[in-house]
PyMOL Python script that loads the backbone (N, CA, C, O; Angstrom):
from pymol import cmd

cmd.read_pdbstr("""\
ATOM      1  N   MET A   1       0.830  -1.166   0.000  1.00  0.00           N
ATOM      2  CA  MET A   1       0.000   0.000   0.000  1.00  0.00           C
ATOM      3  C   MET A   1       0.887   1.247   0.000  1.00  0.00           C
ATOM      4  O   MET A   1       1.779   1.356   0.841  1.00  0.00           O
ATOM      5  N   PRO A   2       0.667   2.182  -0.916  1.00  0.00           N
ATOM      6  CA  PRO A   2       1.521   3.375  -0.980  1.00  0.00           C
ATOM      7  C   PRO A   2       1.277   4.310   0.200  1.00  0.00           C
ATOM      8  O   PRO A   2       0.169   4.402   0.730  1.00  0.00           O
ATOM      9  N   SER A   3       2.323   4.984   0.586  1.00  0.00           N
ATOM     10  CA  SER A   3       2.239   5.922   1.708  1.00  0.00           C
ATOM     11  C   SER A   3       1.573   7.224   1.270  1.00  0.00           C
ATOM     12  O   SER A   3       1.847   7.718   0.176  1.00  0.00           O
ATOM     13  N   ARG A   4       0.699   7.785   2.114  1.00  0.00           N
ATOM     14  CA  ARG A   4       0.026   9.039   1.789  1.00  0.00           C
ATOM     15  C   ARG A   4       0.930  10.231   2.086  1.00  0.00           C
ATOM     16  O   ARG A   4       0.691  11.326   1.575  1.00  0.00           O
ATOM     17  N   GLN A   5       1.954  10.039   2.896  1.00  0.00           N
ATOM     18  CA  GLN A   5       2.824  11.135   3.281  1.00  0.00           C
ATOM     19  C   GLN A   5       3.681  11.626   2.113  1.00  0.00           C
ATOM     20  O   GLN A   5       4.061  12.796   2.082  1.00  0.00           O
ATOM     21  N   ASN A   6       3.983  10.777   1.181  1.00  0.00           N
ATOM     22  CA  ASN A   6       4.848  11.149   0.070  1.00  0.00           C
ATOM     23  C   ASN A   6       4.113  11.904  -1.026  1.00  0.00           C
ATOM     24  O   ASN A   6       4.750  12.561  -1.849  1.00  0.00           O
ATOM     25  N   SER A   7       2.805  11.827  -1.054  1.00  0.00           N
ATOM     26  CA  SER A   7       2.053  12.495  -2.108  1.00  0.00           C
ATOM     27  C   SER A   7       1.523  13.832  -1.618  1.00  0.00           C
ATOM     28  O   SER A   7       1.266  14.012  -0.428  1.00  0.00           O
ATOM     29  N   GLU A   8       1.362  14.761  -2.539  1.00  0.00           N
ATOM     30  CA  GLU A   8       0.825  16.081  -2.230  1.00  0.00           C
ATOM     31  C   GLU A   8      -0.686  15.999  -2.192  1.00  0.00           C
ATOM     32  O   GLU A   8      -1.306  15.560  -3.161  1.00  0.00           O
ATOM     33  N   ARG A   9      -1.288  16.412  -1.090  1.00  0.00           N
ATOM     34  CA  ARG A   9      -2.743  16.383  -0.961  1.00  0.00           C
ATOM     35  C   ARG A   9      -3.329  17.648  -1.556  1.00  0.00           C
ATOM     36  O   ARG A   9      -2.832  18.748  -1.315  1.00  0.00           O
ATOM     37  N   ARG A  10      -4.377  17.487  -2.326  1.00  0.00           N
ATOM     38  CA  ARG A  10      -5.093  18.633  -2.853  1.00  0.00           C
ATOM     39  C   ARG A  10      -6.140  19.040  -1.838  1.00  0.00           C
ATOM     40  O   ARG A  10      -6.847  18.200  -1.281  1.00  0.00           O
ATOM     41  N   ARG A  11      -6.231  20.334  -1.605  1.00  0.00           N
ATOM     42  CA  ARG A  11      -7.189  20.838  -0.643  1.00  0.00           C
ATOM     43  C   ARG A  11      -8.174  21.749  -1.357  1.00  0.00           C
ATOM     44  O   ARG A  11      -7.801  22.428  -2.314  1.00  0.00           O
ATOM     45  N   PRO A  12      -9.420  21.776  -0.910  1.00  0.00           N
ATOM     46  CA  PRO A  12     -10.408  22.671  -1.509  1.00  0.00           C
ATOM     47  C   PRO A  12      -9.978  24.131  -1.345  1.00  0.00           C
ATOM     48  O   PRO A  12      -9.265  24.475  -0.402  1.00  0.00           O
ATOM     49  N   ALA A  13     -10.417  24.978  -2.268  1.00  0.00           N
ATOM     50  CA  ALA A  13     -10.035  26.389  -2.241  1.00  0.00           C
ATOM     51  C   ALA A  13     -10.509  27.085  -0.967  1.00  0.00           C
ATOM     52  O   ALA A  13      -9.849  28.018  -0.510  1.00  0.00           O
ATOM     53  N   ALA A  14     -11.612  26.671  -0.389  1.00  0.00           N
ATOM     54  CA  ALA A  14     -12.148  27.314   0.806  1.00  0.00           C
ATOM     55  C   ALA A  14     -11.609  26.695   2.101  1.00  0.00           C
ATOM     56  O   ALA A  14     -12.029  27.093   3.187  1.00  0.00           O
ATOM     57  N   SER A  15     -10.711  25.753   2.006  1.00  0.00           N
ATOM     58  CA  SER A  15     -10.195  25.071   3.180  1.00  0.00           C
ATOM     59  C   SER A  15      -9.353  26.018   4.047  1.00  0.00           C
ATOM     60  O   SER A  15      -8.530  26.765   3.518  1.00  0.00           O
ATOM     61  N   PRO A  16      -9.546  25.995   5.356  1.00  0.00           N
ATOM     62  CA  PRO A  16      -8.711  26.821   6.227  1.00  0.00           C
ATOM     63  C   PRO A  16      -7.311  26.236   6.400  1.00  0.00           C
ATOM     64  O   PRO A  16      -6.452  26.868   7.014  1.00  0.00           O
ATOM     65  N   PHE A  17      -7.069  25.039   5.868  1.00  0.00           N
ATOM     66  CA  PHE A  17      -5.787  24.368   6.007  1.00  0.00           C
ATOM     67  C   PHE A  17      -4.955  24.431   4.729  1.00  0.00           C
ATOM     68  O   PHE A  17      -4.032  23.636   4.549  1.00  0.00           O
ATOM     69  N   ARG A  18      -5.279  25.371   3.846  1.00  0.00           N
ATOM     70  CA  ARG A  18      -4.506  25.504   2.609  1.00  0.00           C
ATOM     71  C   ARG A  18      -3.058  25.848   2.943  1.00  0.00           C
ATOM     72  O   ARG A  18      -2.786  26.533   3.929  1.00  0.00           O
ATOM     73  N   SER A  19      -2.152  25.378   2.132  1.00  0.00           N
ATOM     74  CA  SER A  19      -0.750  25.699   2.357  1.00  0.00           C
ATOM     75  C   SER A  19      -0.508  27.164   2.009  1.00  0.00           C
ATOM     76  O   SER A  19      -1.110  27.704   1.081  1.00  0.00           O
ATOM     77  N   GLU A  20       0.391  27.800   2.776  1.00  0.00           N
ATOM     78  CA  GLU A  20       0.673  29.216   2.570  1.00  0.00           C
ATOM     79  C   GLU A  20       1.549  29.410   1.340  1.00  0.00           C
ATOM     80  O   GLU A  20       2.401  28.580   1.022  1.00  0.00           O
ATOM     81  N   VAL A  21       1.321  30.512   0.665  1.00  0.00           N
ATOM     82  CA  VAL A  21       2.115  30.859  -0.503  1.00  0.00           C
ATOM     83  C   VAL A  21       3.427  31.460  -0.024  1.00  0.00           C
ATOM     84  O   VAL A  21       3.430  32.368   0.808  1.00  0.00           O
ATOM     85  N   VAL A  22       4.542  30.958  -0.546  1.00  0.00           N
ATOM     86  CA  VAL A  22       5.858  31.452  -0.158  1.00  0.00           C
ATOM     87  C   VAL A  22       6.242  32.588  -1.106  1.00  0.00           C
ATOM     88  O   VAL A  22       6.228  32.424  -2.326  1.00  0.00           O
ATOM     89  N   ALA A  23       6.581  33.732  -0.534  1.00  0.00           N
ATOM     90  CA  ALA A  23       6.977  34.880  -1.348  1.00  0.00           C
ATOM     91  C   ALA A  23       8.330  34.609  -1.992  1.00  0.00           C
ATOM     92  O   ALA A  23       9.201  34.015  -1.356  1.00  0.00           O
ATOM     93  N   PRO A  24       8.527  35.030  -3.238  1.00  0.00           N
ATOM     94  CA  PRO A  24       9.805  34.807  -3.890  1.00  0.00           C
ATOM     95  C   PRO A  24      10.915  35.639  -3.242  1.00  0.00           C
ATOM     96  O   PRO A  24      10.670  36.741  -2.751  1.00  0.00           O
ATOM     97  N   THR A  25      12.131  35.100  -3.246  1.00  0.00           N
ATOM     98  CA  THR A  25      13.276  35.814  -2.692  1.00  0.00           C
ATOM     99  C   THR A  25      13.704  36.905  -3.667  1.00  0.00           C
ATOM    100  O   THR A  25      13.901  36.621  -4.849  1.00  0.00           O
ATOM    101  N   PRO A  26      13.853  38.151  -3.203  1.00  0.00           N
ATOM    102  CA  PRO A  26      14.264  39.223  -4.112  1.00  0.00           C
ATOM    103  C   PRO A  26      15.685  39.004  -4.617  1.00  0.00           C
ATOM    104  O   PRO A  26      16.520  38.423  -3.924  1.00  0.00           O
ATOM    105  N   GLU A  27      15.944  39.471  -5.821  1.00  0.00           N
ATOM    106  CA  GLU A  27      17.291  39.433  -6.376  1.00  0.00           C
ATOM    107  C   GLU A  27      18.003  40.693  -5.907  1.00  0.00           C
ATOM    108  O   GLU A  27      17.545  41.801  -6.189  1.00  0.00           O
ATOM    109  N   TRP A  28      19.112  40.543  -5.199  1.00  0.00           N
ATOM    110  CA  TRP A  28      19.843  41.678  -4.667  1.00  0.00           C
ATOM    111  C   TRP A  28      20.943  42.110  -5.618  1.00  0.00           C
ATOM    112  O   TRP A  28      21.516  41.285  -6.328  1.00  0.00           O
ATOM    113  N   ALA A  29      21.238  43.400  -5.632  1.00  0.00           N
ATOM    114  CA  ALA A  29      22.332  43.963  -6.426  1.00  0.00           C
ATOM    115  C   ALA A  29      23.071  44.964  -5.550  1.00  0.00           C
ATOM    116  O   ALA A  29      22.493  45.535  -4.625  1.00  0.00           O
ATOM    117  N   VAL A  30      24.347  45.174  -5.843  1.00  0.00           N
ATOM    118  CA  VAL A  30      25.143  46.142  -5.098  1.00  0.00           C
ATOM    119  C   VAL A  30      24.507  47.521  -5.257  1.00  0.00           C
ATOM    120  O   VAL A  30      24.038  47.864  -6.342  1.00  0.00           O
ATOM    121  N   ASP A  31      24.489  48.304  -4.198  1.00  0.00           N
ATOM    122  CA  ASP A  31      23.907  49.647  -4.094  1.00  0.00           C
ATOM    123  C   ASP A  31      22.383  49.649  -3.974  1.00  0.00           C
ATOM    124  O   ASP A  31      21.776  50.720  -4.019  1.00  0.00           O
ATOM    125  N   ASP A  32      21.743  48.485  -3.824  1.00  0.00           N
ATOM    126  CA  ASP A  32      20.305  48.461  -3.549  1.00  0.00           C
ATOM    127  C   ASP A  32      20.069  49.002  -2.142  1.00  0.00           C
ATOM    128  O   ASP A  32      20.809  48.681  -1.212  1.00  0.00           O
ATOM    129  N   ARG A  33      19.046  49.815  -1.997  1.00  0.00           N
ATOM    130  CA  ARG A  33      18.665  50.302  -0.676  1.00  0.00           C
ATOM    131  C   ARG A  33      17.686  49.309  -0.069  1.00  0.00           C
ATOM    132  O   ARG A  33      16.778  48.822  -0.743  1.00  0.00           O
ATOM    133  N   VAL A  34      17.883  49.012   1.220  1.00  0.00           N
ATOM    134  CA  VAL A  34      17.072  48.013   1.900  1.00  0.00           C
ATOM    135  C   VAL A  34      16.682  48.525   3.280  1.00  0.00           C
ATOM    136  O   VAL A  34      17.224  49.514   3.773  1.00  0.00           O
ATOM    137  N   THR A  35      15.740  47.833   3.883  1.00  0.00           N
ATOM    138  CA  THR A  35      15.404  48.063   5.278  1.00  0.00           C
ATOM    139  C   THR A  35      15.393  46.713   5.984  1.00  0.00           C
ATOM    140  O   THR A  35      14.997  45.697   5.413  1.00  0.00           O
ATOM    141  N   HIS A  36      15.832  46.723   7.227  1.00  0.00           N
ATOM    142  CA  HIS A  36      15.903  45.517   8.036  1.00  0.00           C
ATOM    143  C   HIS A  36      15.044  45.751   9.278  1.00  0.00           C
ATOM    144  O   HIS A  36      15.039  46.854   9.825  1.00  0.00           O
ATOM    145  N   ASP A  37      14.330  44.740   9.722  1.00  0.00           N
ATOM    146  CA  ASP A  37      13.419  44.888  10.854  1.00  0.00           C
ATOM    147  C   ASP A  37      14.139  45.326  12.133  1.00  0.00           C
ATOM    148  O   ASP A  37      13.550  46.027  12.956  1.00  0.00           O
ATOM    149  N   LYS A  38      15.392  44.927  12.311  1.00  0.00           N
ATOM    150  CA  LYS A  38      16.130  45.268  13.529  1.00  0.00           C
ATOM    151  C   LYS A  38      17.107  46.429  13.319  1.00  0.00           C
ATOM    152  O   LYS A  38      17.216  47.303  14.179  1.00  0.00           O
ATOM    153  N   HIS A  39      17.817  46.447  12.187  1.00  0.00           N
ATOM    154  CA  HIS A  39      18.899  47.403  11.971  1.00  0.00           C
ATOM    155  C   HIS A  39      18.473  48.679  11.250  1.00  0.00           C
ATOM    156  O   HIS A  39      19.207  49.667  11.279  1.00  0.00           O
ATOM    157  N   GLY A  40      17.318  48.684  10.610  1.00  0.00           N
ATOM    158  CA  GLY A  40      16.825  49.888   9.943  1.00  0.00           C
ATOM    159  C   GLY A  40      17.252  49.981   8.487  1.00  0.00           C
ATOM    160  O   GLY A  40      17.355  48.969   7.793  1.00  0.00           O
ATOM    161  N   LEU A  41      17.503  51.218   8.025  1.00  0.00           N
ATOM    162  CA  LEU A  41      17.856  51.462   6.626  1.00  0.00           C
ATOM    163  C   LEU A  41      19.308  51.128   6.352  1.00  0.00           C
ATOM    164  O   LEU A  41      20.178  51.330   7.199  1.00  0.00           O
ATOM    165  N   GLY A  42      19.558  50.609   5.147  1.00  0.00           N
ATOM    166  CA  GLY A  42      20.921  50.259   4.769  1.00  0.00           C
ATOM    167  C   GLY A  42      21.081  50.175   3.269  1.00  0.00           C
ATOM    168  O   GLY A  42      20.137  50.393   2.509  1.00  0.00           O
ATOM    169  N   ARG A  43      22.313  49.851   2.850  1.00  0.00           N
ATOM    170  CA  ARG A  43      22.630  49.737   1.430  1.00  0.00           C
ATOM    171  C   ARG A  43      23.490  48.485   1.216  1.00  0.00           C
ATOM    172  O   ARG A  43      24.427  48.238   1.975  1.00  0.00           O
ATOM    173  N   VAL A  44      23.172  47.702   0.192  1.00  0.00           N
ATOM    174  CA  VAL A  44      23.924  46.482  -0.117  1.00  0.00           C
ATOM    175  C   VAL A  44      25.301  46.881  -0.638  1.00  0.00           C
ATOM    176  O   VAL A  44      25.412  47.664  -1.582  1.00  0.00           O
ATOM    177  N   VAL A  45      26.356  46.335  -0.014  1.00  0.00           N
ATOM    178  CA  VAL A  45      27.718  46.643  -0.437  1.00  0.00           C
ATOM    179  C   VAL A  45      28.417  45.452  -1.092  1.00  0.00           C
ATOM    180  O   VAL A  45      29.359  45.637  -1.862  1.00  0.00           O
ATOM    181  N   ARG A  46      27.963  44.225  -0.793  1.00  0.00           N
ATOM    182  CA  ARG A  46      28.602  43.040  -1.386  1.00  0.00           C
ATOM    183  C   ARG A  46      27.647  41.865  -1.333  1.00  0.00           C
ATOM    184  O   ARG A  46      26.842  41.745  -0.409  1.00  0.00           O
ATOM    185  N   ILE A  47      27.742  40.998  -2.334  1.00  0.00           N
ATOM    186  CA  ILE A  47      26.943  39.774  -2.382  1.00  0.00           C
ATOM    187  C   ILE A  47      27.908  38.605  -2.450  1.00  0.00           C
ATOM    188  O   ILE A  47      28.743  38.525  -3.351  1.00  0.00           O
ATOM    189  N   GLU A  48      27.785  37.688  -1.478  1.00  0.00           N
ATOM    190  CA  GLU A  48      28.679  36.527  -1.411  1.00  0.00           C
ATOM    191  C   GLU A  48      27.842  35.264  -1.313  1.00  0.00           C
ATOM    192  O   GLU A  48      27.465  34.859  -0.213  1.00  0.00           O
ATOM    193  N   GLY A  49      27.548  34.641  -2.433  1.00  0.00           N
ATOM    194  CA  GLY A  49      26.754  33.413  -2.437  1.00  0.00           C
ATOM    195  C   GLY A  49      25.345  33.678  -1.943  1.00  0.00           C
ATOM    196  O   GLY A  49      24.599  34.440  -2.556  1.00  0.00           O
ATOM    197  N   ASP A  50      24.979  33.045  -0.827  1.00  0.00           N
ATOM    198  CA  ASP A  50      23.636  33.230  -0.270  1.00  0.00           C
ATOM    199  C   ASP A  50      23.624  34.256   0.861  1.00  0.00           C
ATOM    200  O   ASP A  50      22.660  34.313   1.625  1.00  0.00           O
ATOM    201  N   ARG A  51      24.669  35.061   0.983  1.00  0.00           N
ATOM    202  CA  ARG A  51      24.765  36.111   1.996  1.00  0.00           C
ATOM    203  C   ARG A  51      24.845  37.475   1.318  1.00  0.00           C
ATOM    204  O   ARG A  51      25.401  37.610   0.228  1.00  0.00           O
ATOM    205  N   VAL A  52      24.284  38.476   1.974  1.00  0.00           N
ATOM    206  CA  VAL A  52      24.302  39.851   1.481  1.00  0.00           C
ATOM    207  C   VAL A  52      24.924  40.712   2.568  1.00  0.00           C
ATOM    208  O   VAL A  52      24.440  40.719   3.700  1.00  0.00           O
ATOM    209  N   ASN A  53      25.993  41.444   2.241  1.00  0.00           N
ATOM    210  CA  ASN A  53      26.594  42.358   3.196  1.00  0.00           C
ATOM    211  C   ASN A  53      25.933  43.714   3.032  1.00  0.00           C
ATOM    212  O   ASN A  53      25.940  44.298   1.948  1.00  0.00           O
ATOM    213  N   VAL A  54      25.360  44.207   4.128  1.00  0.00           N
ATOM    214  CA  VAL A  54      24.608  45.456   4.098  1.00  0.00           C
ATOM    215  C   VAL A  54      25.247  46.435   5.080  1.00  0.00           C
ATOM    216  O   VAL A  54      25.554  46.077   6.217  1.00  0.00           O
ATOM    217  N   LYS A  55      25.446  47.679   4.626  1.00  0.00           N
ATOM    218  CA  LYS A  55      26.001  48.720   5.483  1.00  0.00           C
ATOM    219  C   LYS A  55      24.850  49.492   6.111  1.00  0.00           C
ATOM    220  O   LYS A  55      24.066  50.144   5.422  1.00  0.00           O
ATOM    221  N   PHE A  56      24.766  49.402   7.447  1.00  0.00           N
ATOM    222  CA  PHE A  56      23.773  50.130   8.229  1.00  0.00           C
ATOM    223  C   PHE A  56      24.527  51.191   9.015  1.00  0.00           C
ATOM    224  O   PHE A  56      25.131  50.881  10.042  1.00  0.00           O
ATOM    225  N   GLY A  57      24.506  52.434   8.555  1.00  0.00           N
ATOM    226  CA  GLY A  57      25.238  53.498   9.240  1.00  0.00           C
ATOM    227  C   GLY A  57      26.728  53.229   9.209  1.00  0.00           C
ATOM    228  O   GLY A  57      27.329  53.222   8.134  1.00  0.00           O
ATOM    229  N   SER A  58      27.340  53.006  10.370  1.00  0.00           N
ATOM    230  CA  SER A  58      28.789  52.803  10.441  1.00  0.00           C
ATOM    231  C   SER A  58      29.184  51.330  10.507  1.00  0.00           C
ATOM    232  O   SER A  58      30.376  51.023  10.536  1.00  0.00           O
ATOM    233  N   GLN A  59      28.220  50.410  10.530  1.00  0.00           N
ATOM    234  CA  GLN A  59      28.557  48.990  10.616  1.00  0.00           C
ATOM    235  C   GLN A  59      28.043  48.222   9.417  1.00  0.00           C
ATOM    236  O   GLN A  59      26.989  48.541   8.867  1.00  0.00           O
ATOM    237  N   THR A  60      28.790  47.209   9.017  1.00  0.00           N
ATOM    238  CA  THR A  60      28.399  46.330   7.918  1.00  0.00           C
ATOM    239  C   THR A  60      28.045  44.976   8.501  1.00  0.00           C
ATOM    240  O   THR A  60      28.813  44.399   9.271  1.00  0.00           O
ATOM    241  N   ILE A  61      26.874  44.471   8.126  1.00  0.00           N
ATOM    242  CA  ILE A  61      26.362  43.210   8.666  1.00  0.00           C
ATOM    243  C   ILE A  61      26.063  42.259   7.521  1.00  0.00           C
ATOM    244  O   ILE A  61      25.518  42.664   6.494  1.00  0.00           O
ATOM    245  N   SER A  62      26.423  40.988   7.698  1.00  0.00           N
ATOM    246  CA  SER A  62      26.123  39.958   6.725  1.00  0.00           C
ATOM    247  C   SER A  62      24.768  39.336   7.066  1.00  0.00           C
ATOM    248  O   SER A  62      24.556  38.852   8.178  1.00  0.00           O
ATOM    249  N   VAL A  63      23.858  39.358   6.090  1.00  0.00           N
ATOM    250  CA  VAL A  63      22.502  38.865   6.288  1.00  0.00           C
ATOM    251  C   VAL A  63      22.216  37.810   5.222  1.00  0.00           C
ATOM    252  O   VAL A  63      22.677  37.935   4.088  1.00  0.00           O
ATOM    253  N   ALA A  64      21.467  36.783   5.575  1.00  0.00           N
ATOM    254  CA  ALA A  64      21.068  35.779   4.589  1.00  0.00           C
ATOM    255  C   ALA A  64      20.222  36.442   3.509  1.00  0.00           C
ATOM    256  O   ALA A  64      19.334  37.236   3.821  1.00  0.00           O
ATOM    257  N   ALA A  65      20.485  36.129   2.250  1.00  0.00           N
ATOM    258  CA  ALA A  65      19.761  36.746   1.134  1.00  0.00           C
ATOM    259  C   ALA A  65      18.277  36.427   1.190  1.00  0.00           C
ATOM    260  O   ALA A  65      17.461  37.211   0.704  1.00  0.00           O
ATOM    261  N   SER A  66      17.915  35.307   1.766  1.00  0.00           N
ATOM    262  CA  SER A  66      16.505  34.909   1.838  1.00  0.00           C
ATOM    263  C   SER A  66      15.861  35.291   3.172  1.00  0.00           C
ATOM    264  O   SER A  66      14.775  34.807   3.492  1.00  0.00           O
ATOM    265  N   SER A  67      16.514  36.145   3.947  1.00  0.00           N
ATOM    266  CA  SER A  67      15.994  36.534   5.264  1.00  0.00           C
ATOM    267  C   SER A  67      14.657  37.255   5.136  1.00  0.00           C
ATOM    268  O   SER A  67      14.530  38.178   4.332  1.00  0.00           O
ATOM    269  N   PRO A  68      13.661  36.846   5.915  1.00  0.00           N
ATOM    270  CA  PRO A  68      12.365  37.531   5.863  1.00  0.00           C
ATOM    271  C   PRO A  68      12.405  38.903   6.533  1.00  0.00           C
ATOM    272  O   PRO A  68      11.442  39.662   6.420  1.00  0.00           O
ATOM    273  N   ARG A  69      13.481  39.238   7.221  1.00  0.00           N
ATOM    274  CA  ARG A  69      13.621  40.531   7.883  1.00  0.00           C
ATOM    275  C   ARG A  69      14.195  41.608   6.949  1.00  0.00           C
ATOM    276  O   ARG A  69      14.141  42.794   7.275  1.00  0.00           O
ATOM    277  N   LEU A  70      14.733  41.216   5.816  1.00  0.00           N
ATOM    278  CA  LEU A  70      15.362  42.144   4.884  1.00  0.00           C
ATOM    279  C   LEU A  70      14.414  42.431   3.728  1.00  0.00           C
ATOM    280  O   LEU A  70      13.962  41.512   3.047  1.00  0.00           O
ATOM    281  N   HIS A  71      14.111  43.726   3.505  1.00  0.00           N
ATOM    282  CA  HIS A  71      13.142  44.121   2.494  1.00  0.00           C
ATOM    283  C   HIS A  71      13.743  45.160   1.542  1.00  0.00           C
ATOM    284  O   HIS A  71      14.424  46.076   2.003  1.00  0.00           O
ATOM    285  N   PRO A  72      13.513  45.045   0.238  1.00  0.00           N
ATOM    286  CA  PRO A  72      13.998  46.056  -0.700  1.00  0.00           C
ATOM    287  C   PRO A  72      13.162  47.325  -0.607  1.00  0.00           C
ATOM    288  O   PRO A  72      11.988  47.279  -0.240  1.00  0.00           O
ATOM    289  N   LEU A  73      13.771  48.455  -0.939  1.00  0.00           N
ATOM    290  CA  LEU A  73      13.034  49.720  -0.989  1.00  0.00           C
ATOM    291  C   LEU A  73      12.819  50.153  -2.415  1.00  0.00           C
ATOM    292  O   LEU A  73      12.215  51.198  -2.659  1.00  0.00           O
TER     293      LEU A  73
END
""", "prot")
cmd.dss("prot")
cmd.show_as("cartoon", "prot")
cmd.util.cbc("prot")
cmd.orient("prot")
């Protein structure tokens, strides 16, 4: 008997248990202006793989590119 856990279950459109839509990760570029939930306004200074270095005032912080706390302006 096949396992039900491996298959994707279809849910009715009105179901309160629908899976949440995942927002796409923004594409970052050097000099993009951003805002961070904790650090405030900043500017992208370097992109290293899946990390983004952002300058917030006098400090530079490395943030995950897919971080939900980092938003483009």
